[in-house]
NUVOKOL-516925 format. One line per field, with one value per residue (C-alpha): residue in three letters; x, z, y; residue number from 1. Coordinates in Angstrom, 3 decimals, decimal comma. Example, Ala and Ser with C-alpha at 12.3 -4.5 7.8 and 13.67 -1.06 7.14 Angstrom:
BEGIN
residu = ALA/SER
X = 12,300/13,670
Z = 7,800/7,140
Y = -4,500/-1,060
num = 1/2
//
This chain:
BEGIN
residu = MET/ASP/SER/SER/SER/LEU/VAL/SER/ALA/SER/LEU/SER/ALA/PRO/THR/MET/TRP/ALA/THR/GLY/ILE/ALA/MET/VAL/LEU/ALA/ALA/ALA/ALA/VAL/PHE/ALA/LEU/GLY/HIS/ALA/ILE/VAL/LEU/HIS/ARG/ARG/ILE/GLY/HIS/ARG/THR/ARG/GLU/LEU/GLU/ALA/GLU/LEU/ALA/ARG/ARG/ARG/ARG/ILE/GLU/ALA/GLU/LEU/GLU/ALA/THR/ARG/THR/ASP/LEU/GLU/VAL/ARG/VAL/GLN/GLN/ARG/THR/GLN/ALA/LEU/VAL/ALA/ARG/ASN/GLU/GLU/LEU/THR/ARG/VAL/ARG/LEU/ALA/LEU/GLU/MET/THR/ASN/GLN/ARG/LEU/LYS/ARG/LEU/VAL/SER/ALA/ASP/SER/LEU/THR/GLY/ILE/ALA/ASN/ARG/ARG/HIS/PHE/ASP/ARG/SER/LEU/GLU/ARG/GLU/ILE/ARG/ARG/THR/ARG/ARG/ASP/GLN/GLN/PRO/LEU/SER/LEU/ILE/PHE/LEU/ASP/LEU/ASP/GLU/PHE/LYS/ARG/PHE/ASN/ASP/THR/TYR/GLY/HIS/SER/ARG/GLY/ASP/ASP/VAL/LEU/ARG/GLN/VAL/ALA/GLN/THR/LEU/ASP/GLU/THR/PHE/ARG/ARG/GLY/GLY/ASP/PHE/VAL/ALA/ARG/TYR/GLY/GLY/GLU/GLU/PHE/ALA/VAL/VAL/LEU/PRO/GLY/VAL/ASP/ALA/LYS/ARG/ALA/GLY/LEU/TYR/ALA/GLU/ARG/LEU/ARG/ARG/ARG/ILE/TRP/ARG/LEU/ALA/ILE/PRO/PHE/THR/THR/SER/THR/VAL/GLY/ASP/ARG/MET/THR/ILE/SER/GLY/GLY/VAL/ALA/THR/ILE/GLU/ALA/SER/MET/THR/VAL/THR/PRO/ASP/GLU/LEU/LEU/ARG/SER/ALA/ASP/SER/ALA/LEU/TYR/ARG/ALA/LYS/CYS/LEU/GLY/ARG/ASN/ARG/MET/GLN/ILE/ALA/VAL/ILE/GLY/GLU/SER/LYS/PRO/LEU/ALA/VAL/ALA/ASP/SER/PRO/LEU/ALA/THR/THR/PRO/THR/VAL/PRO/PRO/ALA/ASP/ALA/VAL/ALA/GLU/ALA/ALA/SER/ILE/GLU/ARG/ARG/ALA/THR/ALA
X = 208,325/207,794/204,672/203,595/203,611/201,505/198,995/198,818/198,327/195,629/193,793/194,006/192,591/188,988/189,175/190,013/187,163/184,780/186,052/185,607/182,152/181,302/182,638/180,625/177,526/178,130/178,566/175,410/173,582/174,865/173,835/170,441/170,002/170,982/168,677/165,858/166,513/166,425/163,201/161,700/162,525/161,083/157,936/157,628/158,079/155,567/153,159/153,396/152,851/149,814/148,473/148,968/147,244/144,384/144,046/144,071/141,406/139,293/139,646/138,630/135,685/134,612/134,888/132,898/130,259/130,018/129,777/127,115/125,146/125,440/124,299/121,331/120,362/120,718/118,744/116,022/115,918/115,870/113,132/111,061/111,640/110,594/107,491/106,584/107,247/105,100/102,294/102,606/102,602/99,549/97,736/98,759/97,631/94,263/93,887/94,743/92,258/89,530/90,446/90,360/86,979/85,671/87,095/85,464/82,159/82,584/83,427/80,538/77,940/75,742/76,758/73,189/71,234/73,946/72,867/74,877/75,603/75,403/78,963/78,415/75,077/76,639/79,271/76,755/74,239/76,900/78,094/74,562/73,811/76,888/75,807/72,312/73,745/76,033/73,431/70,514/68,321/66,143/67,129/64,737/65,348/63,032/63,704/61,717/61,633/59,674/56,699/56,933/59,993/61,015/57,661/58,172/61,554/60,041/57,290/59,180/62,820/65,793/66,576/63,170/63,669/66,921/65,087/62,516/65,248/66,831/63,445/62,699/66,185/65,688/62,328/63,970/66,702/64,171/61,903/64,496/66,375/67,020/70,599/71,642/69,034/70,714/69,312/70,993/70,396/70,734/70,794/68,636/65,276/65,813/66,435/67,105/66,621/68,375/66,615/68,629/66,600/63,269/60,954/58,765/55,612/57,317/59,271/55,992/54,535/57,629/57,459/53,804/54,521/57,207/54,808/52,260/54,872/55,890/52,219/51,718/54,634/52,164/54,839/52,796/52,767/49,946/50,837/50,966/48,651/48,547/47,303/48,043/51,325/54,567/54,248/56,561/56,334/58,419/59,218/60,099/62,192/63,192/65,621/65,796/69,006/68,559/68,482/71,532/70,878/73,351/73,015/72,090/69,323/67,875/68,023/66,377/63,547/62,906/63,154/60,642/58,219/58,786/58,018/54,745/53,853/54,412/52,240/49,447/49,331/52,098/51,786/51,924/54,262/54,632/56,272/58,370/58,602/62,021/61,589/58,161/57,663/54,602/55,051/52,401/50,711/50,902/47,412/46,507/45,966/42,849/45,301/46,594/44,997/44,301/43,190/41,932/44,198/47,589/48,303/50,575/53,301/53,159/53,740/56,608/58,140/57,784/59,308/62,274/62,709/62,499/65,130/67,409/66,906/67,828/70,767
Z = 95,984/96,059/97,037/93,480/92,583/95,588/94,634/91,079/92,286/94,700/91,933/89,330/91,575/91,593/87,894/87,271/89,489/87,625/84,308/85,440/86,664/83,445/81,476/83,578/83,157/79,425/79,194/81,237/78,998/75,903/77,403/78,366/74,918/73,273/75,560/74,796/71,077/71,408/73,442/70,908/68,090/70,056/70,852/67,201/66,082/68,626/67,656/64,022/65,018/67,055/64,239/61,826/64,273/64,704/60,953/60,586/63,255/61,650/58,327/59,961/61,674/58,354/56,718/59,581/59,310/55,571/56,155/58,843/56,559/53,728/56,029/57,209/53,608/52,741/55,807/54,965/51,365/52,498/55,013/52,365/50,026/52,743/53,547/49,880/49,615/52,662/51,235/47,952/49,788/51,769/48,553/47,011/50,134/50,142/46,429/46,994/49,865/47,731/44,869/47,212/48,528/44,991/44,105/47,179/46,199/42,647/43,869/46,343/44,309/41,488/38,303/37,024/40,110/42,353/45,438/46,961/44,788/45,508/46,804/49,293/50,310/51,135/53,372/55,076/55,757/57,375/59,495/60,612/61,629/63,867/65,328/65,965/68,143/69,963/70,573/71,210/68,631/65,819/62,166/59,203/55,497/52,683/49,393/46,414/42,668/39,924/38,653/35,042/34,370/31,390/29,763/30,542/28,765/25,810/25,613/26,244/25,617/27,908/28,062/29,563/31,841/33,122/33,856/35,899/37,862/38,717/39,724/41,988/43,526/44,291/45,915/48,036/49,118/50,006/51,900/54,212/55,756/59,309/60,449/59,729/57,033/53,984/50,450/47,613/44,124/44,427/40,683/37,638/38,860/42,418/45,398/49,089/52,212/55,518/58,607/61,854/65,070/63,268/64,177/61,751/62,312/61,681/58,734/57,175/57,579/56,025/53,119/52,512/52,621/49,978/47,801/47,968/47,088/43,996/43,080/43,438/41,061/38,384/35,982/32,874/32,089/29,664/29,035/32,733/33,956/37,384/36,482/34,366/36,096/37,395/40,681/43,052/45,105/48,152/50,995/54,558/56,906/60,473/62,911/66,661/68,655/70,141/66,697/65,033/61,378/58,533/55,919/53,298/55,498/56,118/52,407/51,478/53,933/52,417/48,929/49,916/51,023/47,701/45,885/47,852/46,898/43,226/43,480/45,062/42,074/42,628/43,890/47,516/50,429/52,400/55,787/56,330/59,814/60,279/60,821/59,175/55,568/54,772/54,816/56,368/54,252/55,060/55,195/51,553/50,194/48,094/45,281/45,418/43,307/44,718/41,914/42,941/40,424/39,843/36,211/34,348/33,950/37,694/38,410/35,932/37,490/40,972/39,826/38,475/41,884/43,615/41,321/42,019/45,776/45,764/43,386
Y = 130,059/133,751/135,554/136,305/132,653/131,837/134,504/133,187/129,638/130,689/132,538/129,741/126,987/128,303/128,936/125,325/124,229/126,425/125,189/121,571/122,225/123,993/121,095/118,640/120,718/120,965/117,210/116,686/119,114/117,333/113,994/115,326/116,815/113,568/111,630/114,075/113,682/109,907/110,093/112,468/110,064/107,160/109,135/110,158/106,568/105,326/108,071/107,070/103,437/104,421/106,569/103,657/101,284/103,762/104,131/100,348/99,988/102,701/100,930/97,645/99,349/100,848/97,453/95,885/98,608/98,057/94,286/94,813/97,111/94,610/91,802/93,874/94,558/90,880/89,811/92,310/91,147/87,507/88,255/89,982/87,057/84,598/86,656/86,759/83,023/82,318/84,426/82,547/79,208/80,310/81,205/77,899/76,003/77,760/77,079/73,415/73,183/74,729/72,397/69,395/70,477/70,844/67,429/65,903/67,471/66,232/62,728/62,638/64,551/63,338/65,136/65,502/66,570/68,016/66,049/63,192/60,166/56,442/56,226/59,039/57,528/54,156/55,747/58,033/55,258/53,086/56,009/56,907/53,321/53,321/56,655/55,284/52,549/54,966/57,707/55,299/57,050/55,628/55,920/55,970/55,504/56,565/54,813/56,105/56,306/58,018/56,039/54,815/56,920/54,807/55,554/59,238/59,192/57,371/59,987/63,233/62,319/61,864/65,587/66,291/63,286/64,793/68,043/66,138/64,336/67,670/69,075/66,111/66,290/69,970/69,217/66,530/68,914/71,610/69,202/67,674/70,567/69,392/69,131/65,560/64,870/63,397/63,073/61,201/59,937/56,185/55,563/56,161/57,461/56,185/58,449/57,860/59,960/59,205/60,620/60,309/60,427/59,952/57,078/55,140/57,231/60,563/59,138/57,970/61,459/63,017/60,573/61,352/65,073/64,536/62,529/65,337/67,949/65,992/65,683/69,437/70,081/68,926/67,724/66,756/63,030/62,357/58,697/57,764/55,015/56,683/60,134/63,161/64,018/62,594/60,692/58,871/55,708/54,988/52,673/53,625/51,483/52,329/50,756/51,286/51,615/48,141/46,493/45,001/45,769/46,189/48,940/46,326/44,926/48,380/49,180/45,873/46,553/49,980/48,499/45,823/48,525/50,323/47,078/46,830/50,411/49,605/46,498/48,523/50,845/53,436/57,032/55,953/55,291/52,064/51,477/48,369/46,887/45,351/41,617/41,404/40,412/42,548/46,348/48,584/51,232/54,903/56,390/56,852/60,326/60,995/61,657/58,088/55,416/51,962/49,643/46,246/44,535/46,181/47,103/44,735/47,356/48,089/44,415/44,354/47,459/45,997/42,716/44,646/46,287/42,904/41,403/44,349/44,004/40,315/40,751
num = 1/2/3/4/5/6/7/8/9/10/11/12/13/14/15/16/17/18/19/20/21/22/23/24/25/26/27/28/29/30/31/32/33/34/35/36/37/38/39/40/41/42/43/44/45/46/47/48/49/50/51/52/53/54/55/56/57/58/59/60/61/62/63/64/65/66/67/68/69/70/71/72/73/74/75/76/77/78/79/80/81/82/83/84/85/86/87/88/89/90/91/92/93/94/95/96/97/98/99/100/101/102/103/104/105/106/107/108/109/110/111/112/113/114/115/116/117/118/119/120/121/122/123/124/125/126/127/128/129/130/131/132/133/134/135/136/137/138/139/140/141/142/143/144/145/146/147/148/149/150/151/152/153/154/155/156/157/158/159/160/161/162/163/164/165/166/167/168/169/170/171/172/173/174/175/176/177/178/179/180/181/182/183/184/185/186/187/188/189/190/191/192/193/194/195/196/197/198/199/200/201/202/203/204/205/206/207/208/209/210/211/212/213/214/215/216/217/218/219/220/221/222/223/224/225/226/227/228/229/230/231/232/233/234/235/236/237/238/239/240/241/242/243/244/245/246/247/248/249/250/251/252/253/254/255/256/257/258/259/260/261/262/263/264/265/266/267/268/269/270/271/272/273/274/275/276/277/278/279/280/281/282/283/284/285/286/287/288/289/290/291/292/293/294/295/296/297/298/299/300/301/302/303/304/305/306/307/308/309/310/311
//
């Protein structure tokens, strides 16, 4: 090989190396570019997926917010409805309580006079007798009626008689105002007063004060055999805590004293001593009449009371 060939060979060897390197670099660049393109596509795809997921989550959050808002509105509306319902129920309950109270008053009150009726009196007397034994206190009962009331009705009419009953009931209610005092219309022209903690002496004084108040009302009664006005007669009976007495026995004792007052001529009060057959008289007022022989109609009226007491 000549020298020119050697020179050419020596010059072409680096060129080939450079070409190879260039080709390798070009291939690497192409590979890198392709890899970058693939990565870019993957990143774009993942970005779109993430954007779609974010949009879906935002949509879900919006739906949840709308649902929460709707629930809050519903809860508020339901709460308001419940509050309104509770207020309505409270009004209804109060109305029912007031109605029940009125019904109780109607059941226990006398329709004509407005004071307690016989049914309420029976329950109250039994309760007070039990309390007397428990509290070791006396208990007094005043049993009274209007003298010759039938004759009064025959003279003035039943309407006027009803007015007098209301007037007497009001006087009873105004006279006995202590806590625990209890007045009732027993029936017809008969009234009863229960006095807890009052002994026989004080009960007799209270009864006499009541008789005088009725007298001072000066209700005209021109056909009366007692005087020129309406009068009352009454019996007082008292039990002590140590006594074992039933309500009927106490009532019969007071009724027996009332019978005695009628027999003595009316317009007076008599005190019955439990266990004794003859009642004691309250000190007579100058306004009371004491005829030696009771009038025939007084005896008849007293006999009617006695028959009722033994019935």
